[in-house]
C-alpha positions in Angstrom: -0.9 9.9 3.7 -3.0 6.8 4.0 -5.0 4.0 2.4 -7.7 6.4 1.0 -6.1 7.6 -2.2 -6.7 10.9 -4.1 -9.1 9.2 -6.5 -11.1 7.3 -3.8 -14.4 8.2 -2.2 -13.9 10.1 1.0 -10.4 11.4 0.3 -9.8 14.3 2.5 -6.4 15.5 1.5 -4.5 14.4 4.6 -0.9 15.5 4.6 1.8 12.8 4.3 4.2 12.3 7.2 7.3 14.5 6.9 10.7 12.9 6.2 12.5 13.9 9.3 15.8 12.0 10.1 16.4 14.0 13.4 12.9 13.2 14.7 13.2 9.5 13.7 16.5 9.2 15.5 15.0 10.8 18.6 12.0 8.5 18.5 14.4 5.5 18.3 16.4 6.8 21.2 13.2 7.3 23.2 12.2 3.7 22.5 15.6 2.5 23.7 17.3 2.1 20.3 19.7 5.0 20.3 22.3 2.8 18.5 19.7 1.5 16.0 19.1 -2.1 15.2 19.1 -4.6 12.3 16.1 -6.2 10.6 15.2 -8.0 7.4 12.9 -6.5 4.7 11.2 -8.4 1.9 10.5 -7.0 -1.6 8.6 -8.7 -4.4 11.2 -8.3 -7.1 10.0 -6.5 -10.2 6.3 -7.0 -9.2 5.5 -3.4 -9.7 7.0 -0.6 -11.8 10.4 0.4 -10.3 9.6 -1.5 -7.1 13.2 -2.7 -6.8 14.4 0.9 -6.8 11.8 1.8 -4.2 12.9 -1.0 -1.9 16.5 0.0 -2.2 15.6 3.6 -1.5 13.6 2.7 1.6 16.4 0.5 2.9 18.7 3.6 2.4 16.2 5.8 4.4 16.2 3.3 7.2 20.0 3.2 7.2 20.2 7.0 7.6 18.4 6.7 11.0 20.5 3.8 12.2 18.3 0.8 11.1 20.4 -1.7 9.1 18.2 -3.5 6.7 18.9 -6.9 5.2 17.0 -6.4 1.9 15.6 -9.7 0.5 14.4 -9.6 -3.0 11.9 -12.5 -3.7 10.2 -13.8 -6.7 6.7 -12.3 -6.4 4.7 -15.6 -6.2 7.0 -16.9 -3.5 6.8 -13.6 -1.7 2.9 -13.6 -1.7 2.9 -17.3 -0.7 5.1 -16.5 2.3 3.1 -13.4 3.1 -0.2 -15.3 3.1 1.4 -17.6 5.7 2.8 -14.6 7.6 6.3 -16.0 7.0 8.0 -12.9 5.3 10.0 -10.7 7.5 7.8 -8.3 9.5 9.1 -5.5 7.4 8.1 -5.8 3.7 6.9 -3.7 0.8 3.8 -4.4 -1.2 1.2 -2.5 -3.1 -2.6 -2.6 -3.1 -4.7 -1.3 -6.0 -8.4 -0.4 -6.0 -10.4 -0.9 -9.2 -13.7 0.7 -8.2 -13.0 4.1 -6.5 -13.3 3.1 -2.9 -10.6 2.0 -0.5 -12.7 -0.7 1.1 -10.8 -3.7 -0.3 -7.5 -2.1 0.9 -8.9 -1.7 4.4 -10.6 -5.1 4.6 -7.9 -7.1 2.9 -5.0 -5.4 4.5 -6.3 -4.7 8.0 -9.4 -6.9 8.5 -9.2 -9.4 11.4 -7.4 -12.4 10.1 -6.7 -10.8 6.7 -3.5 -11.7 4.8 -1.7 -8.5 5.8 -3.3 -7.9 9.2 -0.7 -7.3 11.8 -2.5 -4.4 13.4 -5.9 -4.3 15.0 -8.2 -1.6 16.4 -11.8 -2.0 17.5 -12.7 1.4 16.0 -11.5 0.1 12.6 -13.7 -2.9 12.8 -16.7 -0.8 13.8 -16.1 1.6 10.9 -15.6 -1.2 8.4 -18.9 -2.8 9.5 -20.6 0.6 9.1 -19.2 1.0 5.6 -20.5 -2.4 4.6 -24.0 -1.5 5.7 -24.1 2.1 4.4 -25.7 2.7 1.0 -25.7 6.5 1.0 -22.6 7.7 -0.8 -22.1 10.8 1.2 -22.4 8.9 4.5 -19.9 6.3 3.2 -17.5 9.1 2.3 -17.7 10.5 5.8 -16.9 7.0 7.2 -13.9 6.8 4.9 -12.7 10.1 6.2 -12.9 8.7 9.7 -10.9 5.7 8.6 -8.3 7.9 7.1 -8.0 9.9 10.3 -7.8 6.7 12.4 -5.1 5.2 10.2 -3.1 8.4 10.2 -3.3 8.8 14.0 -2.3 5.2 14.5 -0.7 4.1 11.3 -0.7 0.3 10.5 1.8 0.9 7.7 4.5 3.3 6.5 2.7 4.8 3.5 4.9 5.4 0.6 3.2 6.8 -2.6 0.4 6.4 -5.1 2.0 5.5 -8.4 1.0 7.4 -11.5 1.5 5.4 -14.7 1.0 6.2 -18.3 -0.1 3.6 -20.9 0.1 3.7 -24.7 -0.8 1.3 -27.4 -0.1 1.1 -31.1 -2.9 1.8 -33.6 -3.1 -2.0 -34.3 -4.3 -2.7 -30.8 -8.1 -3.0 -30.7 -10.3 -3.1 -27.6 -7.8 -2.2 -24.9 -9.1 -0.1 -22.0 -6.8 1.1 -19.2 -8.0 0.8 -15.6 -7.1 2.8 -12.6 -5.6 -0.2 -10.9 -2.9 -2.9 -11.3 -5.4 -5.1 -13.2 -5.5 -5.8 -16.9 -8.5 -7.3 -18.7 -7.3 -8.6 -22.0 -10.0 -11.0 -23.1 -11.4 -8.5 -25.6 -8.1 -7.2 -26.8 -6.8 -8.1 -30.3 -4.5 -6.9 -33.1 -5.9 -5.6 -36.3 -4.3 -6.4 -39.7 -3.7 -2.7 -40.4 -0.1 -1.6 -40.2 
């Protein structure tokens, strides 16, 4: 439903956009693309769990409404290098984690003026971002995030896909490993015991 996830401060339970092929075709026709069009889409190959499958599924969803996608799988570091230079196709799939329970880094890094992924701009977004930076009170920050969520659902900068749930397990020999609610791994204090 947006960039404020279910575990983030200010999550308000917004409903995801419905998957509606008929409406999508009508919107394309209204925009002058009744016969669809073709475009390229980049995918950072194997960068995230099952991302290749997700990219193929999304390309298939576009195909159902008449948008033919040239899906380009890229080695992740090459993908992110091109993305930082804004040289990937305009349509691409990526993921953004949050390690501390607030969506600020997603908003600032993905949508801030001049940010790597910024291809969308709204003065209201900038104002809300500035207010979040200066607001210490947790409840007031949560209310600002709710406004952000509403803004980015009314005028979405992205097609939101999903929040991945993952499960982790370790063998009894692994010592010091702690899972984090993000895509980050901190392994400096992890070791293997001699016990078998």
